[in-house]
C-alpha positions as CSV (number, residue, x, y, z in Angstrom):
1,M,104.7,126.0,122.2
2,I,105.8,125.9,125.8
3,G,105.5,122.6,127.7
4,A,103.2,119.8,126.7
5,P,100.5,120.2,124.1
6,H,97.3,121.5,125.6
7,D,95.2,118.5,124.5
8,D,97.8,116.2,126.1
9,A,97.3,117.9,129.5
10,L,93.6,117.6,129.3
11,A,93.8,113.9,128.3
12,R,96.0,113.3,131.4
13,L,93.5,115.1,133.6
14,R,90.7,112.9,132.3
15,A,92.9,109.8,132.9
16,M,93.7,110.8,136.5
17,Q,90.1,111.7,137.2
18,A,89.0,108.2,136.3
19,A,90.3,107.0,139.7
20,D,88.2,109.6,141.6
21,L,84.8,109.0,143.1
22,P,82.0,109.9,140.7
23,V,80.5,113.4,141.3
24,H,77.4,112.7,139.3
25,G,74.8,109.9,139.3
26,G,73.7,110.0,142.9
27,R,75.9,107.1,144.0
28,T,78.4,109.1,146.1
29,L,76.8,109.9,149.4
30,A,79.5,112.0,150.9
31,Y,81.7,114.9,149.8
32,V,79.6,115.8,146.8
33,Y,76.0,117.0,146.3
34,D,74.3,116.1,143.0
35,S,71.2,117.9,141.7
36,G,70.8,115.3,138.9
37,L,70.3,118.2,136.5
38,P,73.0,118.2,133.8
39,D,72.1,121.7,132.6
40,I,72.6,123.1,136.1
41,D,76.0,121.5,136.3
42,R,76.9,122.9,132.9
43,I,75.8,126.4,133.8
44,G,77.9,126.3,137.0
45,R,81.0,125.1,135.2
46,E,80.7,127.7,132.4
47,A,80.3,130.5,135.0
48,V,83.3,129.3,136.9
49,A,85.4,129.3,133.7
50,A,84.2,132.7,132.7
51,Y,85.3,134.3,136.0
52,A,88.3,132.1,136.8
53,G,90.7,135.0,136.1
54,S,88.9,137.6,138.1
55,N,89.9,138.7,141.6
56,G,87.6,139.3,144.5
57,L,90.3,141.2,146.4
58,D,89.0,144.6,145.3
59,P,85.2,144.9,144.8
60,T,85.6,148.3,143.0
61,A,87.8,146.6,140.4
62,F,85.3,143.9,139.6
63,P,81.9,145.3,140.5
64,S,80.1,142.3,138.9
65,L,81.5,140.2,141.7
66,L,80.2,142.6,144.3
67,Q,76.8,142.5,142.6
68,M,76.7,138.7,142.6
69,E,77.8,138.5,146.2
70,N,75.0,140.9,147.3
71,D,72.5,138.9,145.3
72,L,73.5,135.7,146.9
73,V,73.5,137.2,150.4
74,G,70.1,138.6,149.7
75,F,68.7,135.3,148.6
76,A,70.0,133.6,151.7
77,A,68.7,136.3,154.0
78,D,65.2,135.9,152.5
79,L,65.4,132.2,152.9
80,L,66.5,132.3,156.5
81,D,63.9,134.8,157.8
82,A,66.6,137.5,158.3
83,P,65.6,141.1,159.4
84,D,66.2,144.1,157.1
85,T,69.4,144.8,159.1
86,C,71.0,141.5,158.0
87,V,74.3,141.5,156.1
88,G,76.5,138.7,154.9
89,T,79.7,137.5,153.2
90,V,80.4,134.8,150.6
91,T,83.2,132.5,151.8
92,S,85.1,129.6,150.3
93,G,83.1,127.0,152.3
94,G,81.5,126.0,155.6
95,T,84.8,125.8,157.5
96,E,85.8,129.4,156.5
97,S,82.3,130.6,157.5
98,V,82.7,129.0,160.9
99,L,86.2,130.3,161.3
100,L,85.0,133.8,160.6
101,A,82.1,133.5,163.0
102,V,84.5,132.5,165.8
103,Q,87.1,135.1,164.8
104,G,84.5,137.9,164.7
105,A,83.2,136.9,168.1
106,R,86.7,136.9,169.5
107,D,87.6,140.2,168.0
108,S,84.4,141.8,169.3
109,R,85.9,141.4,172.8
110,P,89.5,142.8,172.5
111,D,89.5,143.2,176.3
112,L,89.7,139.4,176.7
113,A,93.1,137.6,176.8
114,R,91.5,134.1,177.0
115,P,88.1,134.0,175.3
116,R,86.0,130.8,175.3
117,M,83.1,129.4,173.3
118,V,80.6,126.8,174.4
119,L,79.8,124.0,172.0
120,P,77.8,120.8,172.1
121,T,80.1,117.8,171.5
122,T,78.3,117.3,168.1
123,A,79.4,120.7,166.8
124,H,81.4,120.5,163.6
125,A,85.2,120.0,163.8
126,A,85.5,123.4,162.1
127,F,84.9,125.0,165.5
128,H,87.9,123.1,166.9
129,K,90.0,124.3,164.0
130,A,88.9,127.9,164.8
131,A,89.8,127.3,168.5
132,H,93.2,126.1,167.4
133,Y,93.8,129.0,165.0
134,F,92.4,131.8,167.0
135,G,93.2,130.9,170.6
136,V,89.6,130.6,171.7
137,E,89.0,127.9,174.3
138,A,86.4,125.3,173.1
139,V,84.2,124.2,176.1
140,L,82.5,121.0,175.0
141,V,79.1,120.1,176.5
142,P,77.8,116.5,176.2
143,V,74.5,116.2,174.3
144,G,71.4,114.3,175.3
145,P,70.5,110.7,174.4
146,D,68.9,112.1,171.2
147,F,72.2,113.6,170.2
148,R,70.8,117.1,170.4
149,A,72.4,119.9,172.4
150,D,71.4,120.2,176.1
151,P,70.4,123.8,176.7
152,A,70.6,123.5,180.5
153,A,74.0,121.9,180.4
154,M,75.2,124.6,178.0
155,A,73.8,127.3,180.3
156,A,75.7,125.8,183.2
157,A,78.9,125.7,181.1
158,I,78.5,129.4,180.2
159,D,77.9,130.3,183.8
160,E,81.2,128.7,184.9
161,D,82.9,131.7,183.3
162,P,80.3,134.0,181.6
163,D,82.7,137.0,181.3
164,R,85.1,135.1,179.0
165,T,82.4,133.4,176.9
166,V,82.2,135.1,173.4
167,L,80.1,132.6,171.5
168,V,77.6,129.8,171.8
169,A,76.9,127.4,168.9
170,A,74.2,125.1,167.7
171,S,73.8,122.9,164.6
172,A,71.0,122.7,162.0
173,P,71.6,119.8,161.6
174,S,74.7,118.3,163.2
175,Y,76.7,116.4,160.7
176,A,77.3,113.1,162.5
177,H,73.6,112.4,163.3
178,G,71.5,114.7,161.1
179,V,69.5,116.2,163.9
180,V,68.7,119.9,164.6
181,D,69.7,121.2,168.0
182,P,67.0,123.0,170.1
183,V,68.1,126.4,168.8
184,T,65.3,128.4,170.4
185,Q,66.4,127.3,173.9
186,V,70.2,127.6,173.2
187,A,69.8,131.1,171.6
188,A,67.7,132.2,174.6
189,V,70.4,131.0,177.0
190,A,73.0,133.0,175.0
191,A,70.8,136.1,174.6
192,A,70.0,136.2,178.4
193,R,73.8,136.5,179.0
194,G,74.5,138.9,176.1
195,I,76.5,136.4,174.1
196,R,76.5,135.8,170.4
197,C,74.8,132.6,169.1
198,H,75.9,131.1,165.9
199,V,73.9,128.5,164.0
200,D,75.9,126.2,161.8
201,A,73.5,125.4,159.0
202,C,76.1,124.7,156.4
203,I,74.4,121.4,155.6
204,G,70.7,122.2,156.3
205,G,70.4,125.9,155.5
206,W,69.4,125.4,151.9
207,V,67.0,122.5,152.5
208,L,65.3,122.9,155.9
209,P,63.3,126.0,154.9
210,Y,61.9,124.1,152.0
211,A,61.3,121.1,154.2
212,A,59.0,123.3,156.3
213,R,57.2,124.5,153.2
214,L,56.7,120.8,152.2
215,G,54.9,120.2,155.5
216,R,57.8,118.4,157.3
217,S,58.3,119.0,161.0
218,V,61.4,121.2,161.4
219,P,62.5,122.7,164.7
220,A,62.8,126.5,164.7
221,W,66.4,127.6,163.9
222,T,66.5,130.6,161.6
223,F,66.8,134.3,162.3
224,A,63.1,134.1,163.3
225,V,64.5,132.7,166.6
226,E,65.4,135.6,169.0
227,G,69.0,135.5,170.0
228,V,70.4,133.9,166.8
229,T,73.1,136.4,165.8
230,S,74.8,134.6,162.8
231,I,74.1,131.6,160.5
232,S,76.4,129.8,158.1
233,V,74.9,128.1,155.1
234,D,76.8,126.4,152.2
235,L,76.0,126.9,148.6
236,H,78.2,124.1,147.4
237,K,76.1,121.6,149.3
238,Y,72.3,121.7,148.8
239,G,72.6,124.9,146.8
240,Y,74.1,122.5,144.3
241,A,76.7,125.1,143.2
242,P,80.3,124.3,142.2
243,K,82.8,124.0,145.0
244,G,83.5,126.1,147.0
245,T,81.1,128.7,148.3
246,S,79.3,129.4,151.5
247,V,77.4,132.3,153.0
248,L,78.0,133.7,156.5
249,L,75.0,135.9,157.6
250,H,75.0,138.3,160.6
251,R,71.9,139.8,162.1
252,T,73.4,143.3,161.9
253,A,76.4,145.1,160.3
254,G,77.8,145.8,163.7
255,L,78.1,142.1,164.5
256,R,80.0,141.6,161.2
257,R,82.4,144.5,161.5
258,P,85.0,142.7,163.7
259,Q,85.3,140.1,160.9
260,Y,86.9,142.6,158.6
261,F,90.7,143.0,158.4
262,A,92.5,146.1,157.2
263,S,96.2,147.0,157.2
264,A,98.0,150.1,156.1
265,A,101.1,149.3,158.0
266,W,103.3,148.7,155.0
267,P,104.3,150.7,151.9
268,G,102.0,148.8,149.5
269,Y,98.3,149.0,148.9
270,T,96.1,149.2,152.0
271,M,94.9,145.6,152.5
272,L,91.2,145.2,153.1
273,N,89.6,141.8,153.5
274,S,86.1,140.5,154.3
275,T,87.3,136.9,154.6
276,L,90.4,134.9,155.4
277,Q,91.4,135.2,151.8
278,S,92.9,138.2,150.1
279,T,93.2,137.3,146.4
280,K,90.3,135.0,145.6
281,S,89.0,133.8,142.2
282,G,85.7,135.0,141.2
283,G,84.9,131.7,139.6
284,P,83.2,129.9,142.5
285,L,81.2,133.0,143.3
286,A,80.0,133.3,139.7
287,G,79.2,129.6,139.5
288,A,77.1,129.8,142.6
289,W,75.3,132.9,141.4
290,A,74.5,131.3,138.0
291,V,73.2,128.2,139.7
292,V,71.0,130.0,142.2
293,Q,69.7,132.3,139.5
294,S,68.9,129.4,137.3
295,L,67.2,127.2,139.9
296,G,65.5,130.0,141.9
297,D,63.1,129.4,144.8
298,T,60.8,127.1,142.8
299,G,63.7,124.9,141.6
300,Y,65.1,124.5,145.1
301,E,61.8,123.5,146.5
302,L,61.5,120.8,143.8
303,L,65.0,119.5,144.4
304,S,64.3,119.5,148.2
305,R,61.1,117.4,147.6
306,E,63.2,114.9,145.6
307,T,65.8,114.7,148.3
308,F,63.4,114.2,151.1
309,E,61.5,111.5,149.1
310,A,64.9,109.7,148.9
311,V,65.5,110.1,152.6
312,D,62.1,108.8,153.5
313,A,62.4,105.8,151.2
314,I,65.9,104.9,152.6
315,V,64.6,105.2,156.2
316,A,61.6,103.0,155.3
317,G,63.9,100.5,153.6
318,L,66.1,100.1,156.6
319,A,63.2,98.4,158.3
320,D,63.7,95.4,155.9
321,I,67.3,95.0,156.9
322,P,67.2,93.7,160.5
323,A,70.9,94.2,161.2
324,L,70.6,98.0,160.6
325,S,68.8,100.7,162.5
326,L,68.8,104.5,162.6
327,A,71.3,106.0,165.0
328,A,68.9,109.0,165.1
329,A,65.7,109.9,163.2
330,P,66.9,112.4,160.6
331,D,65.6,116.0,160.7
332,S,67.2,116.8,157.4
333,T,69.0,115.0,154.6
334,L,71.7,113.2,156.6
335,V,71.2,109.6,157.7
336,A,73.3,107.9,160.3
337,I,72.9,104.1,160.3
338,A,73.9,101.8,163.2
339,T,74.7,98.1,162.8
340,D,74.1,95.2,165.3
341,A,76.8,93.2,166.9
342,G,76.9,90.7,164.1
343,C,77.5,93.2,161.3
344,D,80.6,95.3,161.0
345,A,79.9,98.9,159.8
346,F,83.3,99.3,158.2
347,T,82.9,96.1,156.2
348,V,79.5,97.3,155.0
349,C,81.1,100.4,153.7
350,D,83.7,98.4,151.8
351,E,81.0,96.1,150.4
352,M,79.0,99.1,149.2
353,A,82.0,100.5,147.5
354,A,82.5,97.2,145.7
355,R,78.9,97.6,144.4
356,G,79.5,101.1,143.1
357,W,78.2,103.1,146.1
358,Y,80.3,105.3,148.4
359,V,79.0,105.7,151.9
360,Q,81.0,107.2,154.7
361,P,82.3,105.3,157.8
362,Q,82.1,107.2,161.1
363,M,84.3,106.0,164.0
364,S,83.1,105.3,167.5
365,Y,83.0,108.2,169.9
366,A,82.2,108.7,173.6
367,G,80.8,105.2,174.0
368,Q,78.8,105.2,170.8
369,P,79.7,102.6,168.2
370,P,80.7,103.2,164.6
371,T,78.0,104.3,162.1
372,I,77.4,104.5,158.4
373,H,76.8,108.1,157.2
374,L,74.8,109.1,154.2
375,S,74.5,112.6,152.7
376,V,71.5,112.1,150.5
377,S,71.0,114.4,147.5
378,A,68.3,114.9,144.8
379,A,70.1,112.7,142.3
380,T,69.9,109.7,144.6
381,N,66.1,109.6,144.5
382,A,65.9,107.8,141.2
383,H,68.2,105.1,142.4
384,V,66.9,104.3,145.9
385,D,65.7,100.8,145.1
386,D,69.2,100.0,143.7
387,F,70.8,101.5,146.8
388,L,68.7,99.5,149.2
389,T,69.4,96.3,147.3
390,A,73.1,97.0,147.4
391,L,72.8,97.8,151.1
392,A,71.0,94.5,151.9
393,D,73.6,92.6,149.9
394,S,76.5,94.4,151.6
395,V,75.0,93.6,155.0
396,A,74.7,89.9,154.1
397,A,78.3,89.9,152.9
398,A,79.5,91.6,156.1
399,Q,77.6,89.1,158.3
400,E,79.0,86.2,156.4
401,S,82.6,87.5,156.7
402,G,82.2,88.4,160.3
403,P,83.5,91.4,162.3
404,V,86.8,92.9,161.4
405,S,89.5,92.0,163.9
406,V,92.8,93.8,164.6
407,D,95.9,91.7,165.2
408,P,96.5,91.8,169.0
409,G,100.1,92.8,168.4
410,I,99.0,95.8,166.4
411,A,96.4,96.7,168.9
412,E,99.0,96.6,171.7
413,F,101.4,98.7,169.5
414,I,98.7,101.3,169.0
415,G,97.9,101.3,172.7
416,A,101.5,102.0,173.6
417,L,101.9,105.0,171.3
418,D,101.8,108.5,172.7
419,P,100.0,111.0,170.3
420,A,102.1,113.8,171.8
421,T,105.4,112.2,170.8
422,L,104.5,110.1,167.7
423,S,107.6,109.9,165.6
424,D,108.2,108.9,162.0
425,E,109.7,105.7,163.3
426,D,106.6,104.9,165.3
427,F,104.4,105.6,162.3
428,D,106.6,103.5,160.0
429,G,106.4,100.6,162.5
430,L,102.6,100.8,162.4
431,L,102.6,100.9,158.6
432,A,104.9,97.9,158.4
433,A,102.8,95.9,160.9
434,A,99.6,96.7,159.1
435,G,101.1,95.9,155.7
436,L,100.6,99.4,154.3
437,V,104.1,100.1,153.1
438,G,104.7,99.7,149.4
439,G,107.3,97.4,147.9
440,D,109.8,100.2,147.5
441,A,109.3,101.2,151.2
442,A,109.0,104.8,150.0
443,G,105.2,105.2,149.6
444,L,102.0,103.9,151.0
445,D,100.4,100.8,149.6
446,L,96.8,101.4,150.4
447,P,94.4,98.4,150.2
448,E,91.3,98.5,148.1
449,R,89.3,97.6,151.2
450,M,89.6,99.9,154.2
451,A,87.7,98.0,156.9
452,E,90.9,96.8,158.7
453,V,92.5,100.2,158.5
454,N,89.4,101.8,159.9
455,A,89.2,99.2,162.6
456,M,92.7,100.1,163.7
457,L,91.9,103.7,163.8
458,D,88.8,102.9,165.8
459,L,90.9,101.4,168.5
460,A,92.8,104.6,169.0
461,S,91.8,107.5,171.1
462,P,90.6,110.6,169.3
463,A,94.0,112.3,170.0
464,M,95.8,109.3,168.6
465,R,93.6,109.2,165.5
466,E,94.5,112.8,164.9
467,A,98.2,112.2,165.2
468,L,98.1,109.1,163.0
469,L,96.0,110.8,160.3
470,V,98.3,113.9,160.3
471,A,101.3,111.5,159.8
472,F,99.3,109.7,157.1
473,L,98.6,113.0,155.3
474,D,102.2,114.1,155.6
475,R,103.2,110.8,154.0
476,L,100.7,111.2,151.1
477,A,101.6,114.8,150.3
478,R,105.1,114.5,148.9
479,P,106.3,116.4,145.8
480,V,106.6,114.8,142.3
481,R,109.9,116.2,140.9
482,Q,110.3,117.0,137.2
483,R,113.4,115.0,136.2
484,T,114.1,116.6,132.8
485,P,117.2,115.5,130.9
486,E,118.7,118.8,131.6
487,R,118.1,118.4,135.3
488,V,119.5,114.9,135.3
489,A,122.7,116.1,133.6
490,L,123.1,119.0,136.0
491,D,122.7,116.7,139.0
492,A,125.2,114.3,137.6
493,A,127.7,117.0,137.0
494,K,127.2,118.3,140.5
495,A,127.7,114.9,142.0
496,T,130.9,114.4,140.0
497,T,132.3,117.8,141.2
498,E,131.5,117.0,144.8
499,S,133.1,113.6,144.7
500,S,136.3,115.0,143.3
501,E,136.7,117.7,146.0
């Protein structure tokens, strides 16, 4: 047998996984989306395993993958009021869907050397990633006091340079605040100028249609809105499919065509790709297909009902915790919670984690204070009373301990740093000052409670936060070398030889 026994590797996996956030049970309100249905999870996992070795690079080699992709695109098109001309692509996630929407818009105008896109400031960071990767200028337009896009301001931003504008975007809903932009007005602004309009519905696309069926008030945002040219919707969020699958829909095949890439400029096979990936496992696609087929339209409506019941109960329960309030009334399944001056949001998040609940801290931005972010899923509904009890207790603990403060010396150190020239020495100095360097001075010694770290980041400008977190990720991602006896002996022999020369 080569390497370690198979069972040993699986046992090590289970041991390592014990330190991760739980993906089931409805207590992790970020990163994962839990249907609460064990059979659905099992079906998804088994489908992923069955297709893990298949390759979506060539649809003629694996026609079952093509069939599943067309089925998923068709289901999404029906859900989102798409016309008969609609086409789509399954991608690896919402970010890839957004990247392709931007890339396709850029490549539809090869005559432009410096294309631009107009975004509300609440648009997902994936658009900024697309701007960085594809050389499309991101023009950011402030939103209104309700955190929704301002159509008039977006129109004015377009008209500053309409000939270079290739895309306008809106969210359904925006991630940070959970509200749906006025897509009808934004799309009309774009259409009047002959510009593509993309709706990022990665979060809401699989629940908002059912919310409307359930009688909830939902602003218009689908292909039923004239001027909407593309929509992204994730299957691995409220489609409750395994990670990672998303669908990017275009109103017509002509709008999608610039997304495709082909190259025969080498002696190998002619490369033809519909996404950013070439080789891609069929596992996630099969997992999504199996889950969607198993739940169907009726199943998703029932899960959406469960999810919105949980949202409503949480919103109602906040009224009993005076220190908390809604940052914005949620249009969908995302809830952003603000705290008063006597209650630190970052400490509340730590206290919730200590009680077995993971909620996501959001930093201050553009004069708005930090918030607590919840991504509510169907599995949370059965535990809302426990959640609200834990939240009230966490707020009381945060009030008792008082706001987190940052040492004035560290605050001054951060203020003096330049994100454009942040060096390893600067970062090491900050780590040492904050007590985040391990005893061996080689790795990070992360605290169990993150409030103080988050408070330090909150002092920094967005550009400095980016620089610090890039440095942080670089420090985390370092290789673990396999020091076998043979390797140790070779290194010792090499060292001996070099010392004698």
